[in-house]
CHARMM-style PDB file with segment names, atoms N, HN, CA, C and O in Angstrom:
ATOM      1  N   MET     1       0.763  -1.141   0.144  1.00  0.00      PROA
ATOM      2  CA  MET     1       0.166  -0.032   0.095  1.00  0.00      PROA
ATOM      3  C   MET     1       0.964   1.290  -0.005  1.00  0.00      PROA
ATOM      4  O   MET     1       2.143   1.279   0.350  1.00  0.00      PROA
ATOM      5  N   VAL     2       0.416   2.390  -0.451  1.00  0.00      PROA
ATOM      6  HN  VAL     2      -0.542   2.399  -0.739  1.00  0.00      PROA
ATOM      7  CA  VAL     2       1.174   3.556  -0.220  1.00  0.00      PROA
ATOM      8  C   VAL     2       0.362   4.564   0.734  1.00  0.00      PROA
ATOM      9  O   VAL     2      -0.863   4.678   0.782  1.00  0.00      PROA
ATOM     10  N   SER     3       1.229   5.204   1.410  1.00  0.00      PROA
ATOM     11  HN  SER     3       2.224   5.112   1.370  1.00  0.00      PROA
ATOM     12  CA  SER     3       0.618   6.117   2.460  1.00  0.00      PROA
ATOM     13  C   SER     3       1.533   6.997   2.735  1.00  0.00      PROA
ATOM     14  O   SER     3       2.654   6.794   2.269  1.00  0.00      PROA
ATOM     15  N   SER     4       1.322   8.066   3.468  1.00  0.00      PROA
ATOM     16  HN  SER     4       0.412   8.231   3.846  1.00  0.00      PROA
ATOM     17  CA  SER     4       2.256   9.122   3.851  1.00  0.00      PROA
ATOM     18  C   SER     4       3.197   8.580   5.077  1.00  0.00      PROA
ATOM     19  O   SER     4       2.918   7.651   5.835  1.00  0.00      PROA
ATOM     20  N   GLY     5       4.197   9.260   5.085  1.00  0.00      PROA
ATOM     21  HN  GLY     5       4.424  10.014   4.469  1.00  0.00      PROA
ATOM     22  CA  GLY     5       5.200   8.930   6.192  1.00  0.00      PROA
ATOM     23  C   GLY     5       4.729   8.920   7.550  1.00  0.00      PROA
ATOM     24  O   GLY     5       5.174   8.052   8.301  1.00  0.00      PROA
ATOM     25  N   GLY     6       3.731   9.923   8.060  1.00  0.00      PROA
ATOM     26  HN  GLY     6       3.370  10.629   7.451  1.00  0.00      PROA
ATOM     27  CA  GLY     6       3.120   9.843   9.495  1.00  0.00      PROA
ATOM     28  C   GLY     6       2.250   8.509   9.662  1.00  0.00      PROA
ATOM     29  O   GLY     6       2.214   7.998  10.782  1.00  0.00      PROA
ATOM     30  N   VAL     7       1.660   8.013   8.774  1.00  0.00      PROA
ATOM     31  HN  VAL     7       1.689   8.428   7.864  1.00  0.00      PROA
ATOM     32  CA  VAL     7       0.785   6.972   8.948  1.00  0.00      PROA
ATOM     33  C   VAL     7       1.967   5.724   9.147  1.00  0.00      PROA
ATOM     34  O   VAL     7       1.929   4.971  10.121  1.00  0.00      PROA
ATOM     35  N   ILE     8       2.910   5.637   8.183  1.00  0.00      PROA
ATOM     36  HN  ILE     8       2.941   6.249   7.392  1.00  0.00      PROA
ATOM     37  CA  ILE     8       3.846   4.611   8.118  1.00  0.00      PROA
ATOM     38  C   ILE     8       4.562   4.539   9.478  1.00  0.00      PROA
ATOM     39  O   ILE     8       4.767   3.470  10.053  1.00  0.00      PROA
ATOM     40  N   ALA     9       4.954   5.819   9.991  1.00  0.00      PROA
ATOM     41  HN  ALA     9       4.787   6.687   9.524  1.00  0.00      PROA
ATOM     42  CA  ALA     9       5.833   6.020  11.219  1.00  0.00      PROA
ATOM     43  C   ALA     9       4.824   5.384  12.525  1.00  0.00      PROA
ATOM     44  O   ALA     9       5.280   4.636  13.390  1.00  0.00      PROA
ATOM     45  N   ALA    10       3.656   5.752  12.487  1.00  0.00      PROA
ATOM     46  HN  ALA    10       3.285   6.360  11.786  1.00  0.00      PROA
ATOM     47  CA  ALA    10       2.600   5.384  13.466  1.00  0.00      PROA
ATOM     48  C   ALA    10       2.404   3.839  13.550  1.00  0.00      PROA
ATOM     49  O   ALA    10       2.286   3.210  14.601  1.00  0.00      PROA
ATOM     50  N   VAL    11       2.386   3.290  12.218  1.00  0.00      PROA
ATOM     51  HN  VAL    11       2.482   3.801  11.364  1.00  0.00      PROA
ATOM     52  CA  VAL    11       2.474   1.746  12.301  1.00  0.00      PROA
ATOM     53  C   VAL    11       3.477   1.030  12.697  1.00  0.00      PROA
ATOM     54  O   VAL    11       3.302  -0.010  13.331  1.00  0.00      PROA
ATOM     55  N   ALA    12       4.708   1.504  12.366  1.00  0.00      PROA
ATOM     56  HN  ALA    12       4.850   2.349  11.851  1.00  0.00      PROA
ATOM     57  CA  ALA    12       6.037   1.037  12.704  1.00  0.00      PROA
ATOM     58  C   ALA    12       6.189   1.276  14.268  1.00  0.00      PROA
ATOM     59  O   ALA    12       6.674   0.382  14.961  1.00  0.00      PROA
ATOM     60  N   GLY    13       5.784   2.458  14.816  1.00  0.00      PROA
ATOM     61  HN  GLY    13       5.390   3.185  14.253  1.00  0.00      PROA
ATOM     62  CA  GLY    13       5.976   2.633  16.108  1.00  0.00      PROA
ATOM     63  C   GLY    13       5.163   1.878  16.848  1.00  0.00      PROA
ATOM     64  O   GLY    13       5.668   1.450  17.886  1.00  0.00      PROA
ATOM     65  N   ALA    14       3.791   1.516  16.575  1.00  0.00      PROA
ATOM     66  HN  ALA    14       3.381   1.863  15.732  1.00  0.00      PROA
ATOM     67  CA  ALA    14       2.848   0.547  17.226  1.00  0.00      PROA
ATOM     68  C   ALA    14       3.596  -0.912  17.170  1.00  0.00      PROA
ATOM     69  O   ALA    14       3.699  -1.652  18.148  1.00  0.00      PROA
ATOM     70  N   LEU    15       4.042  -1.168  16.008  1.00  0.00      PROA
ATOM     71  HN  LEU    15       3.958  -0.567  15.213  1.00  0.00      PROA
ATOM     72  CA  LEU    15       4.917  -2.578  15.888  1.00  0.00      PROA
ATOM     73  C   LEU    15       5.974  -2.987  16.942  1.00  0.00      PROA
ATOM     74  O   LEU    15       6.208  -4.071  17.477  1.00  0.00      PROA
ATOM     75  N   LEU    16       6.592  -1.643  17.077  1.00  0.00      PROA
ATOM     76  HN  LEU    16       6.403  -0.762  16.642  1.00  0.00      PROA
ATOM     77  CA  LEU    16       7.857  -1.662  17.881  1.00  0.00      PROA
ATOM     78  C   LEU    16       7.468  -1.278  19.395  1.00  0.00      PROA
ATOM     79  O   LEU    16       8.297  -1.407  20.295  1.00  0.00      PROA
ATOM     80  N   GLY    17       6.079  -0.767  19.648  1.00  0.00      PROA
ATOM     81  HN  GLY    17       5.405  -0.662  18.917  1.00  0.00      PROA
ATOM     82  CA  GLY    17       5.779  -0.483  20.877  1.00  0.00      PROA
ATOM     83  C   GLY    17       6.577   0.677  21.611  1.00  0.00      PROA
ATOM     84  O   GLY    17       6.965   0.559  22.774  1.00  0.00      PROA
ATOM     85  N   VAL    18       6.778   1.746  20.877  1.00  0.00      PROA
ATOM     86  HN  VAL    18       6.463   1.842  19.933  1.00  0.00      PROA
ATOM     87  CA  VAL    18       7.477   2.878  21.164  1.00  0.00      PROA
ATOM     88  C   VAL    18       6.580   3.809  21.618  1.00  0.00      PROA
ATOM     89  O   VAL    18       5.437   3.593  21.215  1.00  0.00      PROA
ATOM     90  N   PRO    19       6.735   4.976  22.467  1.00  0.00      PROA
ATOM     91  CA  PRO    19       5.874   5.847  22.701  1.00  0.00      PROA
ATOM     92  C   PRO    19       5.637   6.964  21.520  1.00  0.00      PROA
ATOM     93  O   PRO    19       6.171   6.886  20.413  1.00  0.00      PROA
ATOM     94  N   GLY    20       4.901   7.837  21.860  1.00  0.00      PROA
ATOM     95  HN  GLY    20       4.467   7.901  22.759  1.00  0.00      PROA
ATOM     96  CA  GLY    20       4.385   8.927  20.830  1.00  0.00      PROA
ATOM     97  C   GLY    20       5.783   9.739  20.344  1.00  0.00      PROA
ATOM     98  O   GLY    20       5.992  10.117  19.191  1.00  0.00      PROA
ATOM     99  N   SER    21       6.612   9.903  21.393  1.00  0.00      PROA
ATOM    100  HN  SER    21       6.442   9.597  22.329  1.00  0.00      PROA
ATOM    101  CA  SER    21       7.557  10.755  20.961  1.00  0.00      PROA
ATOM    102  C   SER    21       8.580   9.931  20.108  1.00  0.00      PROA
ATOM    103  O   SER    21       9.415  10.545  19.443  1.00  0.00      PROA
ATOM    104  N   GLY    22       8.544   8.431  20.102  1.00  0.00      PROA
ATOM    105  HN  GLY    22       7.867   7.932  20.642  1.00  0.00      PROA
ATOM    106  CA  GLY    22       9.348   7.627  19.240  1.00  0.00      PROA
ATOM    107  C   GLY    22       8.670   7.628  17.821  1.00  0.00      PROA
ATOM    108  O   GLY    22       9.324   7.446  16.794  1.00  0.00      PROA
ATOM    109  N   VAL    23       7.468   7.820  17.833  1.00  0.00      PROA
ATOM    110  HN  VAL    23       6.936   7.967  18.667  1.00  0.00      PROA
ATOM    111  CA  VAL    23       6.768   7.894  16.323  1.00  0.00      PROA
ATOM    112  C   VAL    23       7.126   9.238  15.861  1.00  0.00      PROA
ATOM    113  O   VAL    23       7.230   9.339  14.638  1.00  0.00      PROA
ATOM    114  N   VAL    24       7.326  10.232  16.517  1.00  0.00      PROA
ATOM    115  HN  VAL    24       7.241  10.150  17.510  1.00  0.00      PROA
ATOM    116  CA  VAL    24       7.484  11.474  15.879  1.00  0.00      PROA
ATOM    117  C   VAL    24       8.968  11.286  15.471  1.00  0.00      PROA
ATOM    118  O   VAL    24       9.305  11.855  14.432  1.00  0.00      PROA
ATOM    119  N   ALA    25       9.833  10.623  16.091  1.00  0.00      PROA
ATOM    120  HN  ALA    25       9.559  10.161  16.935  1.00  0.00      PROA
ATOM    121  CA  ALA    25      11.171  10.683  15.751  1.00  0.00      PROA
ATOM    122  C   ALA    25      11.127   9.796  14.448  1.00  0.00      PROA
ATOM    123  O   ALA    25      11.604  10.303  13.433  1.00  0.00      PROA
ATOM    124  N   LEU    26      10.654   8.646  14.380  1.00  0.00      PROA
ATOM    125  HN  LEU    26      10.266   8.234  15.205  1.00  0.00      PROA
ATOM    126  CA  LEU    26      10.476   7.844  13.154  1.00  0.00      PROA
ATOM    127  C   LEU    26      10.183   8.621  11.939  1.00  0.00      PROA
ATOM    128  O   LEU    26      10.827   8.589  10.890  1.00  0.00      PROA
ATOM    129  N   ASN    27       8.895   9.485  12.260  1.00  0.00      PROA
ATOM    130  HN  ASN    27       8.372   9.511  13.112  1.00  0.00      PROA
ATOM    131  CA  ASN    27       8.376  10.420  11.000  1.00  0.00      PROA
ATOM    132  C   ASN    27       9.449  11.179  10.577  1.00  0.00      PROA
ATOM    133  O   ASN    27       9.571  11.335   9.362  1.00  0.00      PROA
ATOM    134  N   ARG    28      10.267  11.692  11.336  1.00  0.00      PROA
ATOM    135  HN  ARG    28      10.168  11.565  12.323  1.00  0.00      PROA
ATOM    136  CA  ARG    28      11.232  12.862  11.013  1.00  0.00      PROA
ATOM    137  C   ARG    28      12.229  12.157  10.056  1.00  0.00      PROA
ATOM    138  O   ARG    28      12.753  12.896   9.222  1.00  0.00      PROA
ATOM    139  N   VAL    29      12.582  10.822  10.042  1.00  0.00      PROA
ATOM    140  HN  VAL    29      12.156  10.222  10.720  1.00  0.00      PROA
ATOM    141  CA  VAL    29      13.493  10.367   9.099  1.00  0.00      PROA
ATOM    142  C   VAL    29      12.958   9.623   7.812  1.00  0.00      PROA
ATOM    143  O   VAL    29      13.727   9.073   7.023  1.00  0.00      PROA
ATOM    144  N   THR    30      11.734   9.641   7.673  1.00  0.00      PROA
ATOM    145  HN  THR    30      11.110  10.088   8.314  1.00  0.00      PROA
ATOM    146  CA  THR    30      10.996   9.080   6.624  1.00  0.00      PROA
ATOM    147  C   THR    30      11.395   9.715   5.245  1.00  0.00      PROA
ATOM    148  O   THR    30      11.283  10.937   5.144  1.00  0.00      PROA
ATOM    149  N   VAL    31      11.799   9.069   4.296  1.00  0.00      PROA
ATOM    150  HN  VAL    31      11.890   8.077   4.379  1.00  0.00      PROA
ATOM    151  CA  VAL    31      11.898   9.493   2.860  1.00  0.00      PROA
ATOM    152  C   VAL    31      10.691   9.257   2.062  1.00  0.00      PROA
ATOM    153  O   VAL    31       9.839   8.411   2.331  1.00  0.00      PROA
ATOM    154  N   ASN    32      10.673  10.113   0.999  1.00  0.00      PROA
ATOM    155  HN  ASN    32      11.366  10.800   0.780  1.00  0.00      PROA
ATOM    156  CA  ASN    32       9.592   9.732   0.043  1.00  0.00      PROA
ATOM    157  C   ASN    32      10.019   8.756  -0.619  1.00  0.00      PROA
ATOM    158  O   ASN    32      11.236   8.649  -0.771  1.00  0.00      PROA
ATOM    159  N   ALA    33       9.124   7.785  -1.188  1.00  0.00      PROA
ATOM    160  HN  ALA    33       8.135   7.872  -1.064  1.00  0.00      PROA
ATOM    161  CA  ALA    33       9.623   6.411  -1.926  1.00  0.00      PROA
ATOM    162  C   ALA    33      10.177   5.525  -0.905  1.00  0.00      PROA
ATOM    163  O   ALA    33      10.503   4.429  -1.360  1.00  0.00      PROA
ATOM    164  N   GLY    34      10.395   5.705   0.467  1.00  0.00      PROA
ATOM    165  HN  GLY    34      10.129   6.596   0.836  1.00  0.00      PROA
ATOM    166  CA  GLY    34      10.958   4.660   1.138  1.00  0.00      PROA
ATOM    167  C   GLY    34       9.887   3.462   1.058  1.00  0.00      PROA
ATOM    168  O   GLY    34       8.747   3.643   0.630  1.00  0.00      PROA
ATOM    169  N   VAL    35      10.346   2.266   1.496  1.00  0.00      PROA
ATOM    170  HN  VAL    35      11.272   2.119   1.844  1.00  0.00      PROA
ATOM    171  CA  VAL    35       9.731   1.106   1.422  1.00  0.00      PROA
ATOM    172  C   VAL    35       9.683   0.493   2.951  1.00  0.00      PROA
ATOM    173  O   VAL    35      10.757   0.285   3.517  1.00  0.00      PROA
ATOM    174  N   THR    36       8.573   0.235   3.550  1.00  0.00      PROA
ATOM    175  HN  THR    36       7.701   0.405   3.090  1.00  0.00      PROA
ATOM    176  CA  THR    36       8.427  -0.458   4.711  1.00  0.00      PROA
ATOM    177  C   THR    36       7.775  -1.541   4.507  1.00  0.00      PROA
ATOM    178  O   THR    36       6.776  -1.536   3.787  1.00  0.00      PROA
ATOM    179  N   THR    37       8.294  -2.825   5.198  1.00  0.00      PROA
ATOM    180  HN  THR    37       9.105  -2.830   5.783  1.00  0.00      PROA
ATOM    181  CA  THR    37       7.712  -4.056   5.071  1.00  0.00      PROA
ATOM    182  C   THR    37       7.268  -4.628   6.242  1.00  0.00      PROA
ATOM    183  O   THR    37       8.113  -4.922   7.089  1.00  0.00      PROA
ATOM    184  N   VAL    38       6.018  -4.857   6.466  1.00  0.00      PROA
ATOM    185  HN  VAL    38       5.332  -4.618   5.779  1.00  0.00      PROA
ATOM    186  CA  VAL    38       5.178  -5.476   7.514  1.00  0.00      PROA
ATOM    187  C   VAL    38       4.946  -7.164   7.297  1.00  0.00      PROA
ATOM    188  O   VAL    38       4.241  -7.521   6.353  1.00  0.00      PROA
ATOM    189  N   THR    39       5.449  -7.999   8.033  1.00  0.00      PROA
ATOM    190  HN  THR    39       6.021  -7.709   8.800  1.00  0.00      PROA
ATOM    191  CA  THR    39       5.143  -9.472   7.626  1.00  0.00      PROA
ATOM    192  C   THR    39       4.056  -9.893   8.592  1.00  0.00      PROA
ATOM    193  O   THR    39       3.843  -9.197   9.585  1.00  0.00      PROA
ATOM    194  N   SER    40       3.334 -11.025   8.352  1.00  0.00      PROA
ATOM    195  HN  SER    40       3.508 -11.590   7.545  1.00  0.00      PROA
ATOM    196  CA  SER    40       2.246 -11.548   8.966  1.00  0.00      PROA
ATOM    197  C   SER    40       2.562 -12.883   9.321  1.00  0.00      PROA
ATOM    198  O   SER    40       2.747 -13.620   8.353  1.00  0.00      PROA
ATOM    199  N   GLY    41       2.678 -13.408  10.466  1.00  0.00      PROA
ATOM    200  HN  GLY    41       2.528 -12.809  11.252  1.00  0.00      PROA
ATOM    201  CA  GLY    41       3.121 -14.823  10.730  1.00  0.00      PROA
ATOM    202  C   GLY    41       2.170 -15.467  11.948  1.00  0.00      PROA
ATOM    203  O   GLY    41       1.072 -15.018  12.276  1.00  0.00      PROA
ATOM    204  N   ALA    42       2.857 -16.647  12.554  1.00  0.00      PROA
ATOM    205  HN  ALA    42       3.749 -17.012  12.287  1.00  0.00      PROA
ATOM    206  CA  ALA    42       1.966 -17.206  13.459  1.00  0.00      PROA
ATOM    207  C   ALA    42       1.924 -16.262  14.684  1.00  0.00      PROA
ATOM    208  O   ALA    42       0.928 -16.289  15.407  1.00  0.00      PROA
ATOM    209  N   SER    43       2.968 -15.417  14.957  1.00  0.00      PROA
ATOM    210  HN  SER    43       3.777 -15.395  14.370  1.00  0.00      PROA
ATOM    211  CA  SER    43       3.051 -14.657  16.282  1.00  0.00      PROA
ATOM    212  C   SER    43       2.534 -13.127  15.963  1.00  0.00      PROA
ATOM    213  O   SER    43       2.634 -12.218  16.788  1.00  0.00      PROA
ATOM    214  N   GLY    44       2.001 -12.981  14.727  1.00  0.00      PROA
ATOM    215  HN  GLY    44       1.920 -13.719  14.057  1.00  0.00      PROA
ATOM    216  CA  GLY    44       1.275 -11.801  14.591  1.00  0.00      PROA
ATOM    217  C   GLY    44       2.148 -10.928  13.305  1.00  0.00      PROA
ATOM    218  O   GLY    44       2.840 -11.409  12.408  1.00  0.00      PROA
ATOM    219  N   LEU    45       1.884  -9.743  13.544  1.00  0.00      PROA
ATOM    220  HN  LEU    45       1.322  -9.352  14.273  1.00  0.00      PROA
ATOM    221  CA  LEU    45       2.510  -8.602  12.595  1.00  0.00      PROA
ATOM    222  C   LEU    45       4.074  -8.334  13.114  1.00  0.00      PROA
ATOM    223  O   LEU    45       4.415  -8.104  14.274  1.00  0.00      PROA
ATOM    224  N   SER    46       4.877  -8.422  12.011  1.00  0.00      PROA
ATOM    225  HN  SER    46       4.600  -8.609  11.068  1.00  0.00      PROA
ATOM    226  CA  SER    46       6.333  -7.838  12.454  1.00  0.00      PROA
ATOM    227  C   SER    46       6.806  -6.917  11.617  1.00  0.00      PROA
ATOM    228  O   SER    46       6.290  -6.866  10.500  1.00  0.00      PROA
ATOM    229  N   LEU    47       7.699  -6.145  11.898  1.00  0.00      PROA
ATOM    230  HN  LEU    47       8.118  -6.186  12.805  1.00  0.00      PROA
ATOM    231  CA  LEU    47       8.203  -4.965  11.099  1.00  0.00      PROA
ATOM    232  C   LEU    47       9.418  -5.385  10.693  1.00  0.00      PROA
ATOM    233  O   LEU    47      10.356  -5.370  11.490  1.00  0.00      PROA
ATOM    234  N   LEU    48       9.591  -5.851   9.301  1.00  0.00      PROA
ATOM    235  HN  LEU    48       8.830  -5.864   8.653  1.00  0.00      PROA
ATOM    236  CA  LEU    48      10.627  -6.291   8.644  1.00  0.00      PROA
ATOM    237  C   LEU    48      11.826  -5.339   8.161  1.00  0.00      PROA
ATOM    238  O   LEU    48      13.027  -5.572   8.293  1.00  0.00      PROA
ATOM    239  N   THR    49      11.312  -4.366   7.651  1.00  0.00      PROA
ATOM    240  HN  THR    49      10.336  -4.177   7.543  1.00  0.00      PROA
ATOM    241  CA  THR    49      11.856  -3.133   7.012  1.00  0.00      PROA
ATOM    242  C   THR    49      11.383  -1.757   7.383  1.00  0.00      PROA
ATOM    243  O   THR    49      10.164  -1.637   7.513  1.00  0.00      PROA
ATOM    244  N   PHE    50      12.163  -0.659   7.583  1.00  0.00      PROA
ATOM    245  HN  PHE    50      13.152  -0.757   7.477  1.00  0.00      PROA
ATOM    246  CA  PHE    50      11.355   0.613   7.882  1.00  0.00      PROA
ATOM    247  C   PHE    50      12.390   1.391   6.850  1.00  0.00      PROA
ATOM    248  O   PHE    50      13.608   1.217   6.809  1.00  0.00      PROA
ATOM    249  N   ASN    51      11.625   2.276   6.042  1.00  0.00      PROA
ATOM    250  HN  ASN    51      10.636   2.417   6.075  1.00  0.00      PROA
ATOM    251  CA  ASN    51      12.033   3.338   5.308  1.00  0.00      PROA
ATOM    252  C   ASN    51      13.315   2.954   4.579  1.00  0.00      PROA
ATOM    253  O   ASN    51      14.350   3.613   4.676  1.00  0.00      PROA
ATOM    254  N   ASP    52      13.180   1.780   3.797  1.00  0.00      PROA
ATOM    255  HN  ASP    52      12.339   1.245   3.719  1.00  0.00      PROA
ATOM    256  CA  ASP    52      14.440   1.316   2.996  1.00  0.00      PROA
ATOM    257  C   ASP    52      14.508   2.231   1.820  1.00  0.00      PROA
ATOM    258  O   ASP    52      13.451   2.563   1.284  1.00  0.00      PROA
ATOM    259  N   HSD    53      15.552   2.634   1.406  1.00  0.00      PROA
ATOM    260  HN  HSD    53      16.411   2.364   1.841  1.00  0.00      PROA
ATOM    261  CA  HSD    53      15.692   3.451   0.152  1.00  0.00      PROA
ATOM    262  C   HSD    53      16.763   3.177  -0.789  1.00  0.00      PROA
ATOM    263  O   HSD    53      17.168   3.952  -1.655  1.00  0.00      PROA
ATOM    264  N   ALA    54      17.216   1.924  -0.525  1.00  0.00      PROA
ATOM    265  HN  ALA    54      16.887   1.294   0.179  1.00  0.00      PROA
ATOM    266  CA  ALA    54      18.421   1.576  -1.399  1.00  0.00      PROA
ATOM    267  C   ALA    54      18.255   1.790  -2.892  1.00  0.00      PROA
ATOM    268  O   ALA    54      19.167   2.099  -3.660  1.00  0.00      PROA
ATOM    269  N   HSD    55      16.902   1.576  -3.234  1.00  0.00      PROA
ATOM    270  HN  HSD    55      16.161   1.324  -2.610  1.00  0.00      PROA
ATOM    271  CA  HSD    55      16.687   1.571  -4.560  1.00  0.00      PROA
ATOM    272  C   HSD    55      16.947   3.105  -5.210  1.00  0.00      PROA
ATOM    273  O   HSD    55      16.972   3.242  -6.433  1.00  0.00      PROA
ATOM    274  N   LEU    56      17.128   4.190  -4.347  1.00  0.00      PROA
ATOM    275  HN  LEU    56      17.108   4.079  -3.353  1.00  0.00      PROA
ATOM    276  CA  LEU    56      17.442   5.458  -4.813  1.00  0.00      PROA
ATOM    277  C   LEU    56      18.861   5.576  -4.568  1.00  0.00      PROA
ATOM    278  O   LEU    56      19.290   6.711  -4.780  1.00  0.00      PROA
ATOM    279  N   ALA    57      19.639   4.797  -4.215  1.00  0.00      PROA
ATOM    280  HN  ALA    57      19.290   3.875  -4.043  1.00  0.00      PROA
ATOM    281  CA  ALA    57      21.196   4.819  -4.070  1.00  0.00      PROA
ATOM    282  C   ALA    57      21.871   5.247  -5.236  1.00  0.00      PROA
ATOM    283  O   ALA    57      21.270   5.148  -6.306  1.00  0.00      PROA
ATOM    284  N   GLY    58      23.132   5.750  -5.209  1.00  0.00      PROA
ATOM    285  HN  GLY    58      23.620   5.830  -4.340  1.00  0.00      PROA
ATOM    286  CA  GLY    58      23.783   6.054  -6.363  1.00  0.00      PROA
ATOM    287  C   GLY    58      23.364   7.483  -7.025  1.00  0.00      PROA
ATOM    288  O   GLY    58      23.211   8.558  -6.446  1.00  0.00      PROA
ATOM    289  N   GLY    59      23.232   7.197  -8.314  1.00  0.00      PROA
ATOM    290  HN  GLY    59      23.357   6.323  -8.784  1.00  0.00      PROA
ATOM    291  CA  GLY    59      22.747   8.414  -9.098  1.00  0.00      PROA
ATOM    292  C   GLY    59      21.543   8.852  -8.883  1.00  0.00      PROA
ATOM    293  O   GLY    59      21.266   9.900  -9.466  1.00  0.00      PROA
ATOM    294  N   GLU    60      20.632   8.321  -8.145  1.00  0.00      PROA
ATOM    295  HN  GLU    60      20.857   7.470  -7.672  1.00  0.00      PROA
ATOM    296  CA  GLU    60      19.356   8.826  -7.804  1.00  0.00      PROA
ATOM    297  C   GLU    60      19.147   9.362  -6.359  1.00  0.00      PROA
ATOM    298  O   GLU    60      18.039   9.486  -5.838  1.00  0.00      PROA
ATOM    299  N   ARG    61      20.278   9.652  -5.797  1.00  0.00      PROA
ATOM    300  HN  ARG    61      21.178   9.552  -6.221  1.00  0.00      PROA
ATOM    301  CA  ARG    61      20.221  10.327  -4.451  1.00  0.00      PROA
ATOM    302  C   ARG    61      19.613  11.551  -4.332  1.00  0.00      PROA
ATOM    303  O   ARG    61      19.227  12.041  -3.270  1.00  0.00      PROA
ATOM    304  N   ARG    62      19.503  12.195  -5.754  1.00  0.00      PROA
ATOM    305  HN  ARG    62      19.816  11.797  -6.616  1.00  0.00      PROA
ATOM    306  CA  ARG    62      18.942  13.575  -5.771  1.00  0.00      PROA
ATOM    307  C   ARG    62      17.314  13.661  -5.845  1.00  0.00      PROA
ATOM    308  O   ARG    62      16.618  14.655  -6.052  1.00  0.00      PROA
ATOM    309  N   LEU    63      16.891  12.192  -5.590  1.00  0.00      PROA
ATOM    310  HN  LEU    63      17.456  11.384  -5.422  1.00  0.00      PROA
ATOM    311  CA  LEU    63      15.430  12.073  -5.604  1.00  0.00      PROA
ATOM    312  C   LEU    63      14.922  11.935  -4.315  1.00  0.00      PROA
ATOM    313  O   LEU    63      13.706  11.913  -4.127  1.00  0.00      PROA
ATOM    314  N   ILE    64      15.920  11.816  -3.189  1.00  0.00      PROA
ATOM    315  HN  ILE    64      16.908  11.834  -3.341  1.00  0.00      PROA
ATOM    316  CA  ILE    64      15.544  11.439  -1.719  1.00  0.00      PROA
ATOM    317  C   ILE    64      14.972  12.790  -1.394  1.00  0.00      PROA
ATOM    318  O   ILE    64      15.585  13.779  -1.795  1.00  0.00      PROA
ATOM    319  N   THR    65      13.750  12.949  -0.641  1.00  0.00      PROA
ATOM    320  HN  THR    65      13.252  12.145  -0.315  1.00  0.00      PROA
ATOM    321  CA  THR    65      13.317  14.196   0.032  1.00  0.00      PROA
ATOM    322  C   THR    65      12.701  13.596   1.215  1.00  0.00      PROA
ATOM    323  O   THR    65      12.205  12.470   1.255  1.00  0.00      PROA
ATOM    324  N   TYR    66      12.782  14.538   2.291  1.00  0.00      PROA
ATOM    325  HN  TYR    66      13.185  15.453   2.258  1.00  0.00      PROA
ATOM    326  CA  TYR    66      12.189  14.118   3.554  1.00  0.00      PROA
ATOM    327  C   TYR    66      10.685  14.479   3.651  1.00  0.00      PROA
ATOM    328  O   TYR    66      10.258  15.477   3.072  1.00  0.00      PROA
ATOM    329  N   ARG    67       9.914  13.702   4.351  1.00  0.00      PROA
ATOM    330  HN  ARG    67      10.261  12.891   4.821  1.00  0.00      PROA
ATOM    331  CA  ARG    67       8.587  13.852   4.613  1.00  0.00      PROA
ATOM    332  C   ARG    67       7.934  14.626   3.413  1.00  0.00      PROA
ATOM    333  OT1 ARG    67       6.730  14.881   3.424  1.00  0.00      PROA
TER     334      ARG     67
END
């Protein structure tokens, strides 16, 4: 799914069990077009990756913008 950094940070924060201030910190470092992966297994939902933007590395660094 595609969503804003704030929603993604809130979901990641909930999965990590961080307080509101932690969610704000996560939101501050999100980049546009970052990939966050959540997996579902026998123990429930798990955060696999947060804000991965390796696909923008190298010559595409100019495309990285925050929030």
